[in-house]
BABA-33855 format. One record per residue (C-alpha): chain; residue number from 0; z, x, y. Coordinates in steps of 0.02 Angstrom, whole numbers, plus 50000, padded with zeros to 5 digits. Last residue first. Layout:
BEGIN
> A; NUM; Z; X; Y $
...
//
This chain:
BEGIN
> A; 530; 49891; 51097; 49168 $
> A; 529; 49762; 51084; 49020 $
> A; 528; 49723; 50876; 49016 $
> A; 527; 49566; 50891; 49122 $
> A; 526; 49462; 51050; 49122 $
> A; 525; 49501; 51245; 49111 $
> A; 524; 49642; 51330; 49001 $
> A; 523; 49609; 51370; 48831 $
> A; 522; 49387; 51400; 48861 $
> A; 521; 49449; 51511; 49028 $
> A; 520; 49574; 51616; 48948 $
> A; 519; 49487; 51666; 48813 $
> A; 518; 49315; 51683; 48892 $
> A; 517; 49408; 51791; 49035 $
> A; 516; 49479; 51933; 48951 $
> A; 515; 49329; 52057; 48942 $
> A; 514; 49308; 52004; 49118 $
> A; 513; 49501; 52068; 49144 $
> A; 512; 49567; 51938; 49270 $
> A; 511; 49544; 51971; 49481 $
> A; 510; 49685; 51960; 49585 $
> A; 509; 49651; 51877; 49776 $
> A; 508; 49685; 51907; 49933 $
> A; 507; 49594; 51802; 50076 $
> A; 506; 49453; 51800; 50213 $
> A; 505; 49403; 52004; 50236 $
> A; 504; 49450; 51999; 50035 $
> A; 503; 49287; 51893; 49999 $
> A; 502; 49184; 52051; 50051 $
> A; 501; 49050; 52010; 50179 $
> A; 500; 48882; 52022; 50075 $
> A; 499; 48752; 52181; 50044 $
> A; 498; 48562; 52159; 49962 $
> A; 497; 48506; 52152; 49808 $
> A; 496; 48524; 52067; 49635 $
> A; 495; 48448; 52032; 49473 $
> A; 494; 48571; 52058; 49366 $
> A; 493; 48531; 52092; 49202 $
> A; 492; 48506; 51981; 49050 $
> A; 491; 48597; 51906; 48928 $
> A; 490; 48559; 51877; 48749 $
> A; 489; 48733; 51889; 48675 $
> A; 488; 48851; 51968; 48796 $
> A; 487; 48860; 52017; 48984 $
> A; 486; 49025; 52077; 49052 $
> A; 485; 49054; 52064; 49263 $
> A; 484; 49123; 52203; 49335 $
> A; 483; 48997; 52192; 49502 $
> A; 482; 48865; 52075; 49561 $
> A; 481; 48832; 52105; 49757 $
> A; 480; 48685; 51954; 49793 $
> A; 479; 48582; 51923; 49940 $
> A; 478; 48461; 51780; 49967 $
> A; 477; 48288; 51754; 49941 $
> A; 476; 48161; 51602; 50020 $
> A; 475; 48107; 51490; 49888 $
> A; 474; 48150; 51506; 49704 $
> A; 473; 48258; 51619; 49592 $
> A; 472; 48243; 51778; 49693 $
> A; 471; 48432; 51832; 49721 $
> A; 470; 48482; 51797; 49547 $
> A; 469; 48638; 51812; 49441 $
> A; 468; 48662; 51754; 49247 $
> A; 467; 48455; 51758; 49213 $
> A; 466; 48456; 51755; 49031 $
> A; 465; 48628; 51678; 48996 $
> A; 464; 48669; 51690; 48807 $
> A; 463; 48854; 51757; 48846 $
> A; 462; 48907; 51787; 49047 $
> A; 461; 49089; 51839; 49074 $
> A; 460; 49129; 51835; 49263 $
> A; 459; 49235; 51971; 49349 $
> A; 458; 49118; 51975; 49502 $
> A; 457; 48976; 51878; 49596 $
> A; 456; 48995; 51889; 49790 $
> A; 455; 48854; 51783; 49854 $
> A; 454; 48771; 51819; 50003 $
> A; 453; 48646; 51654; 50063 $
> A; 452; 48495; 51710; 50153 $
> A; 451; 48389; 51571; 50078 $
> A; 450; 48457; 51615; 49913 $
> A; 449; 48584; 51660; 49765 $
> A; 448; 48566; 51587; 49609 $
> A; 447; 48703; 51620; 49496 $
> A; 446; 48692; 51568; 49300 $
> A; 445; 48505; 51526; 49273 $
> A; 444; 48393; 51430; 49177 $
> A; 443; 48456; 51419; 48988 $
> A; 442; 48637; 51417; 49025 $
> A; 441; 48684; 51470; 48871 $
> A; 440; 48891; 51514; 48900 $
> A; 439; 48957; 51573; 49068 $
> A; 438; 49150; 51572; 49089 $
> A; 437; 49205; 51620; 49275 $
> A; 436; 49310; 51761; 49327 $
> A; 435; 49242; 51775; 49490 $
> A; 434; 49092; 51680; 49636 $
> A; 433; 49129; 51697; 49782 $
> A; 432; 49030; 51654; 49921 $
> A; 431; 49017; 51749; 50061 $
> A; 430; 48923; 51675; 50155 $
> A; 429; 48838; 51523; 50112 $
> A; 428; 48636; 51480; 50176 $
> A; 427; 48585; 51434; 50015 $
> A; 426; 48651; 51422; 49838 $
> A; 425; 48625; 51362; 49670 $
> A; 424; 48808; 51355; 49560 $
> A; 423; 48803; 51366; 49422 $
> A; 422; 48639; 51261; 49479 $
> A; 421; 48524; 51279; 49304 $
> A; 420; 48566; 51273; 49117 $
> A; 419; 48724; 51207; 49101 $
> A; 418; 48780; 51254; 48903 $
> A; 417; 48973; 51256; 48989 $
> A; 416; 49000; 51311; 49144 $
> A; 415; 49184; 51350; 49121 $
> A; 414; 49255; 51372; 49273 $
> A; 413; 49389; 51530; 49330 $
> A; 412; 49340; 51534; 49494 $
> A; 411; 49207; 51467; 49628 $
> A; 410; 49263; 51515; 49798 $
> A; 409; 49155; 51426; 49948 $
> A; 408; 49100; 51464; 50121 $
> A; 407; 48961; 51343; 50156 $
> A; 406; 48976; 51403; 50358 $
> A; 405; 48873; 51525; 50428 $
> A; 404; 48713; 51458; 50421 $
> A; 403; 48725; 51282; 50348 $
> A; 402; 48720; 51145; 50497 $
> A; 401; 48550; 51234; 50573 $
> A; 400; 48502; 51308; 50422 $
> A; 399; 48459; 51137; 50346 $
> A; 398; 48277; 51176; 50310 $
> A; 397; 48300; 51263; 50141 $
> A; 396; 48372; 51101; 50082 $
> A; 395; 48530; 51050; 49983 $
> A; 394; 48656; 51192; 50005 $
> A; 393; 48792; 51239; 49885 $
> A; 392; 48740; 51123; 49725 $
> A; 391; 48837; 51113; 49570 $
> A; 390; 48776; 51065; 49383 $
> A; 389; 48594; 50986; 49374 $
> A; 388; 48583; 50980; 49182 $
> A; 387; 48739; 50895; 49110 $
> A; 386; 48809; 50907; 48931 $
> A; 385; 48945; 51011; 49014 $
> A; 384; 49078; 51072; 49157 $
> A; 383; 49239; 51132; 49132 $
> A; 382; 49353; 51153; 49284 $
> A; 381; 49467; 51270; 49313 $
> A; 380; 49433; 51297; 49484 $
> A; 379; 49311; 51272; 49650 $
> A; 378; 49391; 51310; 49798 $
> A; 377; 49332; 51243; 49968 $
> A; 376; 49347; 51315; 50157 $
> A; 375; 49158; 51245; 50202 $
> A; 374; 49053; 51107; 50222 $
> A; 373; 48906; 51136; 50330 $
> A; 372; 48795; 51012; 50274 $
> A; 371; 48816; 51039; 50083 $
> A; 370; 48947; 51027; 49932 $
> A; 369; 48876; 50966; 49770 $
> A; 368; 49009; 50964; 49620 $
> A; 367; 48946; 50857; 49458 $
> A; 366; 48753; 50830; 49516 $
> A; 365; 48639; 50707; 49499 $
> A; 364; 48656; 50589; 49359 $
> A; 363; 48807; 50615; 49262 $
> A; 362; 48836; 50646; 49083 $
> A; 361; 48985; 50784; 49107 $
> A; 360; 49157; 50841; 49227 $
> A; 359; 49331; 50905; 49176 $
> A; 358; 49437; 50925; 49311 $
> A; 357; 49576; 51046; 49309 $
> A; 356; 49536; 51080; 49497 $
> A; 355; 49427; 51020; 49640 $
> A; 354; 49529; 51094; 49799 $
> A; 353; 49446; 51032; 49978 $
> A; 352; 49482; 51134; 50135 $
> A; 351; 49338; 51087; 50243 $
> A; 350; 49220; 50931; 50271 $
> A; 349; 49082; 50992; 50379 $
> A; 348; 48962; 50856; 50349 $
> A; 347; 48960; 50837; 50147 $
> A; 346; 49057; 50859; 49997 $
> A; 345; 49006; 50756; 49841 $
> A; 344; 49103; 50727; 49674 $
> A; 343; 49017; 50646; 49525 $
> A; 342; 48863; 50637; 49624 $
> A; 341; 48747; 50470; 49579 $
> A; 340; 48785; 50350; 49477 $
> A; 339; 48911; 50450; 49379 $
> A; 338; 48908; 50428; 49175 $
> A; 337; 49067; 50533; 49164 $
> A; 336; 49228; 50623; 49257 $
> A; 335; 49389; 50694; 49188 $
> A; 334; 49547; 50699; 49294 $
> A; 333; 49658; 50836; 49305 $
> A; 332; 49647; 50846; 49493 $
> A; 331; 49577; 50811; 49640 $
> A; 330; 49635; 50912; 49832 $
> A; 329; 49591; 50844; 49982 $
> A; 328; 49616; 50932; 50161 $
> A; 327; 49498; 50887; 50258 $
> A; 326; 49367; 50762; 50322 $
> A; 325; 49288; 50768; 50491 $
> A; 324; 49353; 50687; 50633 $
> A; 323; 49336; 50832; 50766 $
> A; 322; 49160; 50849; 50722 $
> A; 321; 49101; 51025; 50670 $
> A; 320; 48948; 51090; 50749 $
> A; 319; 48767; 51060; 50689 $
> A; 318; 48759; 50855; 50725 $
> A; 317; 48590; 50791; 50640 $
> A; 316; 48701; 50662; 50534 $
> A; 315; 48756; 50606; 50359 $
> A; 314; 48892; 50489; 50354 $
> A; 313; 49071; 50577; 50362 $
> A; 312; 49123; 50669; 50187 $
> A; 311; 49215; 50682; 50042 $
> A; 310; 49127; 50575; 49934 $
> A; 309; 49186; 50519; 49763 $
> A; 308; 49075; 50445; 49625 $
> A; 307; 49027; 50302; 49523 $
> A; 306; 49011; 50237; 49361 $
> A; 305; 49192; 50309; 49259 $
> A; 304; 49328; 50401; 49328 $
> A; 303; 49480; 50486; 49232 $
> A; 302; 49662; 50495; 49169 $
> A; 301; 49643; 50518; 49005 $
> A; 300; 49764; 50694; 48988 $
> A; 299; 49917; 50643; 49077 $
> A; 298; 49915; 50540; 49260 $
> A; 297; 49744; 50616; 49358 $
> A; 296; 49793; 50679; 49514 $
> A; 295; 49693; 50625; 49682 $
> A; 294; 49793; 50713; 49830 $
> A; 293; 49718; 50645; 49973 $
> A; 292; 49760; 50708; 50151 $
> A; 291; 49582; 50668; 50240 $
> A; 290; 49482; 50491; 50179 $
> A; 289; 49384; 50481; 50023 $
> A; 288; 49210; 50381; 50021 $
> A; 287; 49134; 50301; 49882 $
> A; 286; 48986; 50341; 49814 $
> A; 285; 48868; 50213; 49721 $
> A; 284; 48874; 50108; 49540 $
> A; 283; 49059; 50005; 49514 $
> A; 282; 49193; 50098; 49486 $
> A; 281; 49276; 50111; 49316 $
> A; 280; 49423; 50186; 49297 $
> A; 279; 49498; 50274; 49145 $
> A; 278; 49681; 50303; 49114 $
> A; 277; 49816; 50304; 49265 $
> A; 276; 49751; 50382; 49430 $
> A; 275; 49919; 50453; 49544 $
> A; 274; 49847; 50445; 49712 $
> A; 273; 49962; 50545; 49816 $
> A; 272; 49939; 50522; 50015 $
> A; 271; 49936; 50575; 50190 $
> A; 270; 49872; 50464; 50326 $
> A; 269; 49730; 50333; 50323 $
> A; 268; 49699; 50226; 50154 $
> A; 267; 49521; 50242; 50089 $
> A; 266; 49576; 50335; 49956 $
> A; 265; 49703; 50212; 49894 $
> A; 264; 49584; 50041; 49932 $
> A; 263; 49466; 50135; 49822 $
> A; 262; 49576; 50170; 49682 $
> A; 261; 49678; 49973; 49700 $
> A; 260; 49514; 49893; 49685 $
> A; 259; 49458; 50003; 49547 $
> A; 258; 49608; 49978; 49433 $
> A; 257; 49734; 50087; 49360 $
> A; 256; 49837; 50141; 49548 $
> A; 255; 50003; 50240; 49574 $
> A; 254; 50048; 50263; 49734 $
> A; 253; 50137; 50422; 49793 $
> A; 252; 50196; 50422; 49986 $
> A; 251; 50171; 50556; 50109 $
> A; 250; 50215; 50735; 50133 $
> A; 249; 50084; 50797; 50026 $
> A; 248; 49938; 50720; 50012 $
> A; 247; 49806; 50859; 50003 $
> A; 246; 49886; 51024; 50050 $
> A; 245; 49746; 51125; 50068 $
> A; 244; 49780; 51282; 50177 $
> A; 243; 49815; 51307; 50382 $
> A; 242; 49695; 51162; 50474 $
> A; 241; 49638; 51184; 50631 $
> A; 240; 49445; 51256; 50588 $
> A; 239; 49520; 51389; 50484 $
> A; 238; 49679; 51455; 50396 $
> A; 237; 49632; 51500; 50245 $
> A; 236; 49709; 51441; 50067 $
> A; 235; 49563; 51327; 50009 $
> A; 234; 49453; 51505; 50040 $
> A; 233; 49532; 51579; 49889 $
> A; 232; 49665; 51523; 49777 $
> A; 231; 49742; 51368; 49764 $
> A; 230; 49923; 51298; 49713 $
> A; 229; 49999; 51248; 49560 $
> A; 228; 49994; 51071; 49486 $
> A; 227; 49984; 50926; 49626 $
> A; 226; 50108; 50794; 49559 $
> A; 225; 50089; 50653; 49438 $
> A; 224; 50177; 50708; 49289 $
> A; 223; 50320; 50599; 49318 $
> A; 222; 50372; 50572; 49501 $
> A; 221; 50302; 50625; 49657 $
> A; 220; 50388; 50706; 49805 $
> A; 219; 50394; 50613; 49911 $
> A; 218; 50421; 50428; 49942 $
> A; 217; 50371; 50283; 49784 $
> A; 216; 50242; 50135; 49803 $
> A; 215; 50181; 50021; 49699 $
> A; 214; 49992; 49963; 49704 $
> A; 213; 49991; 49805; 49822 $
> A; 212; 50055; 49662; 49746 $
> A; 211; 49988; 49521; 49639 $
> A; 210; 50138; 49438; 49561 $
> A; 209; 50157; 49475; 49373 $
> A; 208; 50043; 49411; 49193 $
> A; 207; 50152; 49273; 49144 $
> A; 206; 50116; 49155; 49239 $
> A; 205; 49996; 49203; 49382 $
> A; 204; 50085; 49214; 49550 $
> A; 203; 50002; 49140; 49709 $
> A; 202; 49991; 49261; 49829 $
> A; 201; 50053; 49230; 50004 $
> A; 200; 50138; 49396; 50042 $
> A; 199; 50263; 49464; 50090 $
> A; 198; 50296; 49648; 50094 $
> A; 197; 50444; 49758; 50094 $
> A; 196; 50390; 49971; 50067 $
> A; 195; 50600; 50011; 50079 $
> A; 194; 50770; 49980; 50036 $
> A; 193; 50934; 50074; 50005 $
> A; 192; 51081; 50031; 49938 $
> A; 191; 51257; 50003; 49938 $
> A; 190; 51346; 49896; 49843 $
> A; 189; 51503; 49763; 49865 $
> A; 188; 51372; 49616; 49840 $
> A; 187; 51196; 49684; 49930 $
> A; 186; 51049; 49590; 50005 $
> A; 185; 50895; 49620; 50085 $
> A; 184; 50801; 49469; 50152 $
> A; 183; 50650; 49369; 50183 $
> A; 182; 50650; 49195; 50277 $
> A; 181; 50666; 49012; 50239 $
> A; 180; 50579; 48871; 50161 $
> A; 179; 50604; 48736; 50040 $
> A; 178; 50785; 48782; 49967 $
> A; 177; 50861; 48676; 49826 $
> A; 176; 50745; 48650; 49708 $
> A; 175; 50786; 48760; 49587 $
> A; 174; 50655; 48803; 49430 $
> A; 173; 50690; 48970; 49333 $
> A; 172; 50595; 49122; 49267 $
> A; 171; 50656; 49306; 49246 $
> A; 170; 50609; 49476; 49173 $
> A; 169; 50407; 49487; 49235 $
> A; 168; 50348; 49654; 49238 $
> A; 167; 50283; 49735; 49382 $
> A; 166; 50436; 49866; 49404 $
> A; 165; 50547; 49708; 49405 $
> A; 164; 50487; 49564; 49419 $
> A; 163; 50558; 49380; 49455 $
> A; 162; 50490; 49198; 49463 $
> A; 161; 50561; 49044; 49559 $
> A; 160; 50470; 48882; 49517 $
> A; 159; 50535; 48749; 49622 $
> A; 158; 50364; 48745; 49741 $
> A; 157; 50323; 48940; 49735 $
> A; 156; 50431; 49061; 49758 $
> A; 155; 50406; 49246; 49693 $
> A; 154; 50538; 49362; 49675 $
> A; 153; 50479; 49553; 49659 $
> A; 152; 50571; 49699; 49626 $
> A; 151; 50517; 49874; 49625 $
> A; 150; 50666; 50001; 49550 $
> A; 149; 50708; 50161; 49630 $
> A; 148; 50844; 50252; 49520 $
> A; 147; 51001; 50338; 49626 $
> A; 146; 51110; 50188; 49511 $
> A; 145; 51065; 50162; 49353 $
> A; 144; 50916; 50083; 49265 $
> A; 143; 50920; 49975; 49108 $
> A; 142; 50827; 49812; 49144 $
> A; 141; 50923; 49684; 49039 $
> A; 140; 50905; 49489; 49079 $
> A; 139; 50997; 49353; 49161 $
> A; 138; 50947; 49194; 49233 $
> A; 137; 50982; 49049; 49369 $
> A; 136; 51155; 49128; 49416 $
> A; 135; 51242; 49053; 49560 $
> A; 134; 51314; 49163; 49701 $
> A; 133; 51436; 49094; 49821 $
> A; 132; 51392; 49126; 50028 $
> A; 131; 51403; 48932; 50049 $
> A; 130; 51246; 48933; 49909 $
> A; 129; 51181; 49095; 49853 $
> A; 128; 51053; 49032; 49699 $
> A; 127; 51017; 49173; 49575 $
> A; 126; 50907; 49262; 49479 $
> A; 125; 50997; 49410; 49398 $
> A; 124; 50942; 49589; 49350 $
> A; 123; 51032; 49693; 49221 $
> A; 122; 51095; 49851; 49184 $
> A; 121; 51287; 49826; 49224 $
> A; 120; 51292; 49870; 49402 $
> A; 119; 51187; 49726; 49446 $
> A; 118; 51004; 49713; 49516 $
> A; 117; 50972; 49573; 49611 $
> A; 116; 50838; 49448; 49639 $
> A; 115; 50910; 49313; 49772 $
> A; 114; 50864; 49135; 49820 $
> A; 113; 50957; 49077; 49987 $
> A; 112; 51110; 49029; 50074 $
> A; 111; 51252; 49104; 50148 $
> A; 110; 51136; 49244; 50255 $
> A; 109; 51045; 49067; 50314 $
> A; 108; 50908; 48947; 50262 $
> A; 107; 50847; 49105; 50155 $
> A; 106; 50704; 49055; 50070 $
> A; 105; 50682; 49209; 49983 $
> A; 104; 50807; 49363; 49956 $
> A; 103; 50817; 49536; 49861 $
> A; 102; 50909; 49661; 49776 $
> A; 101; 51073; 49733; 49754 $
> A; 100; 51224; 49683; 49655 $
> A; 99; 51400; 49696; 49611 $
> A; 98; 51456; 49623; 49428 $
> A; 97; 51482; 49810; 49331 $
> A; 96; 51588; 49856; 49478 $
> A; 95; 51584; 49938; 49656 $
> A; 94; 51405; 49973; 49637 $
> A; 93; 51331; 50149; 49723 $
> A; 92; 51181; 50195; 49762 $
> A; 91; 51050; 50069; 49711 $
> A; 90; 50886; 50104; 49761 $
> A; 89; 50779; 49951; 49802 $
> A; 88; 50570; 49938; 49848 $
> A; 87; 50520; 49788; 49889 $
> A; 86; 50420; 49618; 49853 $
> A; 85; 50419; 49447; 49929 $
> A; 84; 50316; 49333; 49870 $
> A; 83; 50256; 49177; 49962 $
> A; 82; 50277; 48969; 49946 $
> A; 81; 50365; 48895; 50099 $
> A; 80; 50405; 49014; 50241 $
> A; 79; 50448; 48903; 50394 $
> A; 78; 50614; 49005; 50437 $
> A; 77; 50501; 49145; 50487 $
> A; 76; 50518; 49336; 50436 $
> A; 75; 50671; 49454; 50457 $
> A; 74; 50851; 49459; 50360 $
> A; 73; 50962; 49584; 50324 $
> A; 72; 51118; 49551; 50224 $
> A; 71; 51309; 49632; 50153 $
> A; 70; 51430; 49589; 50057 $
> A; 69; 51570; 49684; 50091 $
> A; 68; 51679; 49856; 50049 $
> A; 67; 51536; 49961; 49977 $
> A; 66; 51463; 49994; 50125 $
> A; 65; 51304; 50100; 50145 $
> A; 64; 51174; 49973; 50182 $
> A; 63; 51014; 50118; 50212 $
> A; 62; 50830; 50026; 50269 $
> A; 61; 50718; 50186; 50220 $
> A; 60; 50632; 50339; 50310 $
> A; 59; 50543; 50439; 50150 $
> A; 58; 50637; 50551; 50024 $
> A; 57; 50794; 50439; 50090 $
> A; 56; 50783; 50503; 50285 $
> A; 55; 50902; 50359; 50359 $
> A; 54; 50856; 50195; 50439 $
> A; 53; 51016; 50104; 50461 $
> A; 52; 51146; 49974; 50395 $
> A; 51; 51338; 49958; 50369 $
> A; 50; 51385; 49807; 50290 $
> A; 49; 51395; 49619; 50356 $
> A; 48; 51268; 49514; 50428 $
> A; 47; 51099; 49580; 50492 $
> A; 46; 50959; 49511; 50579 $
> A; 45; 50796; 49618; 50542 $
> A; 44; 50639; 49604; 50666 $
> A; 43; 50660; 49802; 50749 $
> A; 42; 50742; 49900; 50601 $
> A; 41; 50688; 50066; 50654 $
> A; 40; 50626; 50240; 50635 $
> A; 39; 50439; 50209; 50650 $
> A; 38; 50420; 50242; 50455 $
> A; 37; 50524; 50092; 50416 $
> A; 36; 50426; 50027; 50284 $
> A; 35; 50381; 49858; 50340 $
> A; 34; 50256; 49713; 50290 $
> A; 33; 50231; 49537; 50329 $
> A; 32; 50133; 49378; 50301 $
> A; 31; 50011; 49465; 50211 $
> A; 30; 49873; 49351; 50140 $
> A; 29; 49823; 49374; 49976 $
> A; 28; 49652; 49422; 49882 $
> A; 27; 49651; 49475; 49710 $
> A; 26; 49609; 49619; 49591 $
> A; 25; 49642; 49623; 49407 $
> A; 24; 49757; 49548; 49284 $
> A; 23; 49900; 49661; 49218 $
> A; 22; 49958; 49696; 49390 $
> A; 21; 49849; 49601; 49520 $
> A; 20; 49775; 49736; 49645 $
> A; 19; 49791; 49721; 49819 $
> A; 18; 49629; 49677; 49953 $
> A; 17; 49707; 49633; 50127 $
> A; 16; 49663; 49478; 50224 $
> A; 15; 49715; 49472; 50387 $
> A; 14; 49857; 49403; 50485 $
> A; 13; 49807; 49265; 50593 $
> A; 12; 49910; 49134; 50588 $
> A; 11; 50047; 49152; 50726 $
> A; 10; 50231; 49196; 50718 $
> A; 9; 50242; 49236; 50519 $
> A; 8; 50059; 49255; 50522 $
> A; 7; 50078; 49449; 50573 $
> A; 6; 50225; 49570; 50573 $
> A; 5; 50131; 49704; 50502 $
> A; 4; 50205; 49881; 50474 $
> A; 3; 50116; 50019; 50417 $
> A; 2; 50121; 50119; 50242 $
> A; 1; 49956; 50051; 50194 $
> A; 0; 49997; 50014; 49996 $
//
């Protein structure tokens, strides 16, 4: 979900429709009535009764109630709201006893009359009707958990049907007609807790599959195995063009996605975001824009993208200097790409500080990873590419020197170019293009083709059965290349190189692996699921 405040249709029926994903049942449209993530540092619009409330750091800003000595309520929204779903992330901090509670409220008539879905100190969730300050249980379910753990609670009120969800799963349902409308609330009963990512929408919940909600978000650092692993080497680390290194979505929230609608919404979100891809997501044919400051991370060894591809860059134009709004600071890691209708990953229009790492790419239509139109400060590392002809393009056309000359600075290291006939990479204009410690196997056309004034430094690689491993006379205007300390085995030819090239060490420090060990190192570690 977008971490911005929306207090809209509550006061004027003018809220826009936001696309969100339906947990377990596909995408839907819902009218968002209200949302607050407290990132602005205040809790304007909330009325409080009891307890001690303040916006505090909890990974990211959250609304914390710190007292355990009384009941505490914070209400917001409109008393005329009737059928809606409230969702919030709730992290109990301390319970006074096993029957103490922390949760969310709906249809609040006042701070003493409302429906609630709460977590208890005894590891249960409870659906409640509160009247005169006294809670009557409408149902209880065991949900486990403990203090210090964030849970996503959702309470749907539709007519007389009340439905409670914990972490996207329906756990409780009851009927009660005591309250037909009212505000939303955050509630504690002799417990302290923090609350974040409050969203209210008008979704009618399809029982029993769960409410329509934005993807579940948690503050950094990422949890489980959804995190950026390691750090880049090479050009993605360089301080240039107003960006010092490549950090992706660091410092922003974390979002889980497992549908196309969720993924496309997440990559279009403005601001830093870590996007955790679960399972294989099939995109409609096409290229989809990734905005700046994103980490797109596959969870486990089975996450991937099919059907469409990622475009990291502004729309094509004739500008010849990097625009201020060029896309920057993007990480793509641990994903399997198959069956792209165009490129699997395309970097264009002066995009910079991009790190593409530990992915498995094959069987696309055009390029697997193309970098072009003035883009620079890119590192492509530890990827396994196979079952594909047009592998990686750096610079797309001999006539594009106005955008590309002096740019297209890219590092390729520890990739496994596995029987990919050509474009490993095919280079125009870029200098220096640093190609080191890669394993080339049975590339039947060329390995590195360095053309049209480009300067390529090719070192410490292992070439096996590659007829033309390195050349600057492949096709079109010649480039320059320096090949040193490489291994050539099997039926590999000799490098065809001439000229001088800028040293990569003028931009960054690096350490070469012994080229004789590169085959074993890369085949053991390159690709998705091998972090």
